[in-house]
C-alpha positions as a Markdown table, in Angstrom:
| # | Residue | x | y | z |
|---|---|---|---|---|
| 1 | Met | 105.6 | 162.7 | 192.3 |
| 2 | Asn | 102.2 | 163.7 | 193.5 |
| 3 | Leu | 99.0 | 162.7 | 191.7 |
| 4 | Pro | 97.6 | 165.7 | 190.2 |
| 5 | Leu | 101.1 | 166.3 | 188.7 |
| 6 | Arg | 101.1 | 162.7 | 187.2 |
| 7 | Arg | 97.6 | 163.5 | 185.7 |
| 8 | Ile | 98.7 | 166.8 | 183.9 |
| 9 | Phe | 101.8 | 164.8 | 182.8 |
| 10 | Leu | 99.4 | 161.9 | 181.5 |
| 11 | Val | 97.0 | 164.6 | 179.8 |
| 12 | Ile | 99.8 | 166.1 | 178.0 |
| 13 | Thr | 101.3 | 163.2 | 176.6 |
| 14 | Ser | 98.2 | 161.8 | 175.8 |
| 15 | Leu | 97.2 | 165.0 | 173.7 |
| 16 | Ile | 100.4 | 164.4 | 171.9 |
| 17 | Gly | 100.2 | 161.2 | 171.2 |
| 18 | Thr | 96.7 | 161.9 | 169.6 |
| 19 | Val | 97.5 | 164.8 | 167.2 |
| 20 | Val | 100.5 | 162.6 | 166.0 |
| 21 | Gly | 97.9 | 159.6 | 165.6 |
| 22 | Ile | 95.0 | 161.8 | 163.9 |
| 23 | Trp | 98.3 | 163.1 | 161.8 |
| 24 | Ala | 99.4 | 160.0 | 160.4 |
| 25 | Ala | 95.8 | 158.8 | 159.9 |
| 26 | Phe | 94.6 | 161.5 | 157.8 |
| 27 | Leu | 97.7 | 162.8 | 156.0 |
| 28 | Pro | 100.0 | 159.9 | 155.9 |
| 29 | Thr | 102.4 | 161.0 | 153.1 |
| 30 | Glu | 102.9 | 164.2 | 154.8 |
| 31 | Phe | 103.6 | 162.4 | 158.0 |
| 32 | Tyr | 105.9 | 160.2 | 156.5 |
| 33 | Glu | 107.8 | 163.0 | 154.4 |
| 34 | Ser | 108.1 | 165.4 | 157.7 |
| 35 | Phe | 108.4 | 163.2 | 160.7 |
| 36 | Pro | 109.6 | 163.4 | 163.0 |
| 37 | Gly | 109.3 | 167.4 | 162.2 |
| 38 | Leu | 111.0 | 170.0 | 163.6 |
| 39 | Gly | 113.4 | 170.1 | 160.5 |
| 40 | Leu | 115.2 | 167.3 | 161.9 |
| 41 | Gly | 114.8 | 165.3 | 158.4 |
| 42 | Pro | 113.6 | 161.9 | 157.4 |
| 43 | Trp | 113.4 | 159.6 | 159.8 |
| 44 | Val | 113.3 | 156.0 | 157.6 |
| 45 | Ala | 115.6 | 155.5 | 155.0 |
| 46 | Val | 114.6 | 153.5 | 152.0 |
| 47 | Asp | 117.5 | 151.8 | 150.3 |
| 48 | Val | 116.3 | 150.7 | 146.9 |
| 49 | Arg | 119.4 | 149.3 | 145.2 |
| 50 | Gly | 119.6 | 146.9 | 148.5 |
| 51 | Ile | 115.9 | 145.8 | 147.9 |
| 52 | Arg | 116.8 | 145.4 | 143.9 |
| 53 | Ser | 119.8 | 143.5 | 144.4 |
| 54 | Arg | 118.0 | 140.9 | 147.0 |
| 55 | Ser | 115.3 | 140.1 | 144.0 |
C-alpha cells in the first residue's frame, strides 16, 4: 500500500474516532443508549439481578 493511500485511511479513521469521541463526551446518555448505532441495539447489558445478589 502506498503512502498517500495510507494517509487517506488514517485521516478517515481519525475523523470517525473524533466524531464518536465528541458524541460520547457531550451526549453521554445518548451515546450509551444507542451505541454502536445503525440499529444494532445496546452494546452493554446491565444485569441488575447479578449486582443485587452479590451485595
